[in-house]
C-alpha angles and dihedrals in degrees: 000000000000114000108265092220090057092049091049091050090053093046095049091045087057092046091051091050091051092048092051090047092048091051088057096039107039094157098047127100115251090241088069092059133075109321122238117239104214091198089074087079096054119120099352132114094249092041093050090050093052096039091041090063088073090223125138099233129190132228089250091055093051091049092051091047091053090046090055091049095047099084088058098050109009109032093161093061100103093042092051092049090050092049094046092052096032086231135123095203097113091043088059091054094046139062113257114224126233091264088067091228113070123053137201120229120246134191087272090055091054092042093054094042094055102033108018112196094338098125095190092058094040089058089059093053098093091047089051091051091052099044106033109116091206091054090049091053091048095038099234114177142151119253113239119266131215119270113291096019120115116256092237090067090069119106114267104245137185128203114257096233092058091044092054092045092053098042101036106016094233136117115260122195109220117243118248107262144132089276091049108027095181139097128207110243125202138171137203091207125102136219088269088065093055101086109190138138114286092246092055092048091051090052090051091049089054087061089054087056091057092049091051101041108026094100090052091049094050100040111023094037090039096231099135092101093048105047132042118256122251135027126260122195137171123217110195134175142090121319117274096029098117106271095129092041091052091052091049092049091051087056092048092048094052101031093245125137115243118212122196112211120225102219094191089066095037095059115065129196088221116090111250096013094096091056090050092051091048092050092050091050097048094041091054093047097043098086099028100076091233130158111232115211118194108192120201086012096170089073088072107012096045128121116313117243132231109267107255100149142359092277091059090047094055093041089057091047089055091054091050091047091051091050090055092049094049093048092051095045109107095206136061123297120189119192117194124200136167091221128035092202091064093064121099113255090229088065095043092059091055100051115105089204138015115198125192119214105200126202103266116266122226093268091052092045090052090052090050091053095048094042098048107036106104110260092218092061121084117234113211115244090236089069114091105192093191090058091046090051092049097045105041120062102216130151125218094270091049092050093050090050090051092047091051093048097046093044091056090050091052092050092047091054090057100227096082090228127137112213127192097252090051092050094047091049090055091048090049090054090053091050092050092050088064094040092248125148111251 
């Protein structure tokens, strides 16, 4: 493989040549300038990333991609172009840094570089930024501007995961932020720890089948033109019944990362911002083979309201926009809700599976107690776990909280023994947390 540093040097040398040429030929078409040798990309980390996307990219797209990368590896670029041409043109289109020397590229920088003074093509720039498949893979976007300033004056940015993949050839998990309101969730537990009714477990295992055989179904059985991509499922039931754990275990089983979406950050009070956040999220996940897990989904994806004012109108538009994104997403989307009835019927018709997570019955609660109590602790003979399971209505999360609390008490006492009064006290605490009568 060609050294990535060498490839980057060649690419930025080409970018610099095109920028110097554009400065001198603002009215010319890009095809009249320095030609791009596509072989530069061969057998390098950055080349493999771009070529591996299987997207037919243009010269303009490659130039804009390099421009977005430049602040991270070649911060002097715009200053050197200005000095070489004895011209401040690119400075005028960029944002000068605090040092007063180097500058960061903006949408205007990219717009002028690719299209010069051709107004017709410059008008299409924002559409290109929104629709370019290469830009979606790389996560190119314009930083927001202050009120009243044109969008193109925002800094040209690139998502960190794509940047790391191109520069270092390694996977980078995006940081939790407004642009990426999701956290990777994992678990050290196994399927044996997920104690559910047999019917529910069978439904979950059917999802595993899709994850394992979907590519064969689409490609080898030639079904990709007959069925929609992706898999959409609803997990519903009371809190603490294993919905999040089931999603995490599906990721573990299939080697896929699971990202839990923070809906409070996803939904914005500003009109249009929710759609932008959704687009960012789905565009980043599209080519990563991730599982997206929306917890408490009915808070956003619930039933649409009758339109009484502009707020209702835009809220309903957000639901429709989300529905489009979920249907187009080629991976797995899991929506979790406490109540099935709260979900919009338009969503329900599009789920391939709907799985109910019931509150655990006494037999399941007994299994949770016996499976999870530490084997190295002694359980007093006065404790009848079957009676405890029958008498106290606790879900899986409750039981684990009680086990943690009572285990610490047993350790603190020094004899590593759980006695009945100790266990009941821990159960009482869990009841009081939820304002229930013990």
